[in-house]
N, C-alpha and C positions, 0 to 999 in steps of 0.2 A: 273200399276207400274210406278213410276217416271222415267223420262228420265235419261240417263247415266250422263248427265251434272249436274243434280240437286244437288248431293252431293258435287261436286266441287264448285258449287255456294255457298252452305251453309257454307262450310269450309272457303272459301274466305271471306264471310260476317262476320263470327265470328272474323276475324282478322281486317277487314277494315270497319266495320260498323261506320257510322257517329255518333258522340255524339250529339244528338238532344234532346231538353228538353221534347218533347212529347213522346219520347221513354223511358222515365224514369217512365212511368205510364201505367197502363192498364185501366184507367178510360175512358170509352167510350165517355163521354162528352169531355174530353180534346183531345182525338184523333180526334173526329169529328171537333172540332174547328180548329185544326191544318190542317186537310185535306181541309177544306173549304178555309182557308187562303192561302194554298199552290197552289190553283188553279190559274194558269197563273201568279204566283208570285214566285220570287226566294227565296230559303231557307234563305239566309242571310238577306233578307228584312223582312221575316216573323218572325224570332226569337224574336226581341224586341217587336213587336206587340203582339205576342202570350203571352209573359211573362207579359206584362202590362194587357192584356185582362184577363188572368187567375188570376192575383192579384185582379182585380176589380170585375170579375164575376167568382168566383171559382166553382160555381155549376150551373146546369141548372135553378134551382129556382132563383138564384141571377140574371141571365141573363133575365129570364122571367119577373122579377119584376122591372128591370131597366127601366128608362125613355128612349124612343127612342133616344132623343137628346144625352144622355150619350153614348149609343151604337154607334151612328154614329161618335161621337167625338173620340172614341177609334179606330174606323176604318179609320179615315181620313188619307189619304196618301197611303192606300193599293189599292185603285181603285176598279172598278167593285162593286159599292156600293150596288147593289141589293143583294150581298152575305150577307151583314150586316143586311139588312131588313129581309131576309129569315131566318137567324140565330135567330133573335129576335122572329119572328113569330113561327118558329119551336119549340123554347124553351117553348113558351107559350102553344103550342099544346101538347108537351110532358108532361108538368105539368098537363094540363087538362085531357088528355086522357090516359097517361101512368104512372101516379103517380110520375112524375119527373125522371123516368128511361128511358134512350134512348133504344128503342127496338132493339133486336138482329136480328129479322126476316127481310130479305131483302125487302119483299113486304111492311111491316109496315114502314121500314125506307124510302122507296121511296114515301110513301104517305105524308111525311113531306115536308113543303115548302123548296125549294132549294136543296133537296137531290135527285140527279139523280142516274143513274145506277152505275157510278164510285164511288161516295161518299158512297153510300150504301154498295158497295162491299168492299171498303177500311175499313170502320168501322166494318163490319161483319168479315172481315179477321183479321185485326190487333187487334181489341178489343176482339173479341169473337172466333177467330181461326176457323171460318166457312170455309169450303173448297170452296172458291170462288177466282176468279182472278180479281184484281183491275186494270183493263186495262185502262191506260191513255196513253198519248203520249210517255212517257218514256218507259213503258213496251212494247208498240206497236213497238217502234224502235228496242229494243233488240230482241224481238221474231221474227220480220220480217227479221232481219239479220240472226238469227239462222237458220231459215227455207228457207232463200233466197227467200222471197216472191216477185214474179215478177209482181204483180198487185197492184193497189192502196190499201194501207193498211187500208184505211178508207171505202172502198167499202164494201157492205154486204158480198160478198164472201171473201174478204181479211180479214175482221174482224172475220168471221167464222173460217178461217184457223188459224189465230193467236190465237184465244181463244182455239181452239182444241189443238194446240201445248202447250199452257200454262197450260191447265188443265191436259194434259197428264204428264206434268213434276211436277205438284204440289204434294208435299208429304202430306199425310193424317195428319190432325190436326196440321199442321205447316204452315198454310196459311199466318199467320202474318209475320213470319220470311222470308218465300219465297218471298212474295210480296215486302217487304222492301229490301231484298237482290237484287232483280231486279232493284228496284228504285236506290239503291246506285251504282250498276254496271253501270247503264245508266248515272248517274251523274259523276262518277269518271273515267270510262274507255270507255264505249260504247256511246260516245258523238255524237251529231248530225254531227259535222265536226271534222276531224282528230281523229277518234277513236284510242285508244291506244291498238290495238289488241295484240301486242306482250306481254303485261302485263295482258291480260284477261285470267281468268281461263277457259273460255269456247272457247278459240281460236280453239282448235282442233275440236270442235263440230259445229262450226259456218260455215254454208254452204256459206254464202255471203263472208266470209273471204277466204274460200277455192277457190271461183270463182273470187276473186279479185274485187268484186263489193260492198263492205261494205259501201262505201260512196254514193252509188246510192240507198241504201235501208234505210228507207222504200220508196217505190214509192209513190209519191204524185200527186194528180190531180193539174193541173195548176191553179194558183190563179189569180183572177182579181185584178188589182190595186185598192187600197182603194180610194174612192171618197174624194176629198178635199173640205172642206166648209170654208167659211169666215163669221165671226160674229163681231158685235160691241156691247160693253156694256158701260154703263155710271155710273159715280160716282157723286152723288148729295150731296153737303154739306149743313148743316144747324145747326147753333149754336154749332159748334164743333163736329157734328155727321154726319154720312153718312147713306144713305138709302140702305137697303138690303131686299131681299125677299126670302121666303122659296119656293123652287121648288115644283110644284104640284106632287101628287102621280102618279105612273104608268109610268113616263118618265125616261129619262136619269138623273142620280144623284138625284132621287126622295128624297124629304125631306131635302136636303141640302140647305144651304143659298147661295145666289148669288147676284151679282150686275146686275141690270136689263138690258136687251138687247136681241139680237137674231141674227139670220142668215140673210145675205144679200139675197135679191131677185135679179133675173137677171136684169142687167142694173142699179142697185141701187148703190149709193155712200154710204160710211161708215156713213157719217153724216145723209143722208136721211134715212138709215136703223135705226139709233138710234132714230131719231125723231118719225118714225112710230112705232117702238117697244114700246116706252114709252107711246104713245097714247093708243096702244092696251093693254099693260100690266098694266098701272097705271093710264090711263085717264088724262094725263097731257101733256102739250107742253113744250119741253126743247130745248136748243141750246147747242151743243157740243162746248167746249171752248179750252181745251188743251189735247193733247195726253199723257197718262200715260205710256203706254207700249204696246208691241206686243207679243203675247204668242202663241206658237204652242204646240199641244198635239195630240197624237194618241189614239183614242178609238178602240174598237174591230172592228167596221165596217166602220169607217171613220176617217180621219184626219181633224183637225180644226185649223184655225188661228184666234185668237181673238184680236181685237183692242180695247183698253180701253181708254176712254176719261173722263175728268171732264166735268160736265154739269152745265148749268144755267137754273133755272126754269123760264119759261115765263108766264105760265097760268095754273091754276088748283091746286088741292091738291091731292097728290098721294093716290091711292086706290088699294087694293089688288084684281085686276080684273083677273090676270093670275097667282097669287101666292096664297098659302094657308094663308099667312100672310106677312105683311111687318113691318119692325122696323127701327127706327133711332138709330144708335149705335155709341158710341165713337170709334174712330179708335183704341185706346189702348185696347178696349174690343172685337175687331173682332175675336181674337183668341178663344173666348168662343163659337163661332158659327161654327159648322162643315161645311166645304166647300169642293168643288171639287178642283182639283189641280190648275187650272187656276185662279179661284176666290181667292184661298189662296195666289197665287203669287201676285195678284193685291193688296190684303190687306197688304202684306208685303211691297210692293212698297209704299203704302200710309203711313205705319208706318215709313218707311225710309225717307219720305219727298215728295214722289210722283214725278211726272214729270221725271221718269227715264225709258227710253226705255229698255225693257228686252226681251230676247229670251229664251224660255224654249223648248228645243228640246229633 
């Protein structure tokens, strides 16, 4: 039997549900795309990407048949690019193994590239109304507060208790509405900081609120500070073009285009780093000449500061030693090549005339 607060939540959701484009369809493919895009990305950011994606790849078959370059270009700016690779690979698998229909079974969904426990549950619940809980950070926060969970919400015992509470409250054959209602409650009222408890339909049922500890829930394990890395990249000009390389498979930003360079080694200067990296990656000797910009960016597991320089070729002809391929590209055409955030910032600086120090924080 659902918890006493379930009906209050559903009544609240009926009036306050967010108007989101992926909620206007029951197409499992469209729901899958939205759920993947929403991972670690704000709803406001996702909406225009989702709409462009669905216009270009309206079906799983269209995505499976698309060139990878086109898929990455549509993803550029969303970050966590492995998601785009996995979507493309999974679409091809669905066409080959499931006749182009996204499976409804949780185990079959989890066998597809990039679909973990949460995404499989979200698709199964929202698209197929299977009685499963799509437990992400948002639902974890709401449920941990409702039961006043006093241990780490991500521990095995903490997650077991949260899932138990969520499944006990889930109304049969209404999993899609229930999960989305919890998502919207977490976004609008049960926020990480300064939750709006007095406006929440579940205030009376929330044990953390009753005990005055809602802002201390969920309990989190202490985090280690992210390591900070420094790197140098070079821009080499020739006949009105610049040299870029495609990143190798399997690494960070795999398949995207970049300006060659790499991370500093201990005790190494920026200029020495750049000279070494160009020998290792391209088999040529260069000399840094002028700084273009300084760029900061935070990845999932580290922060990085990248120093970009123009370079002069001293000896050799560039070869794709550490890239899958290299190309000489006119600056005005760099927008045609999908890049990570920092490389795109550098390309924009070049288009604007270069030699502009920029900070991207």
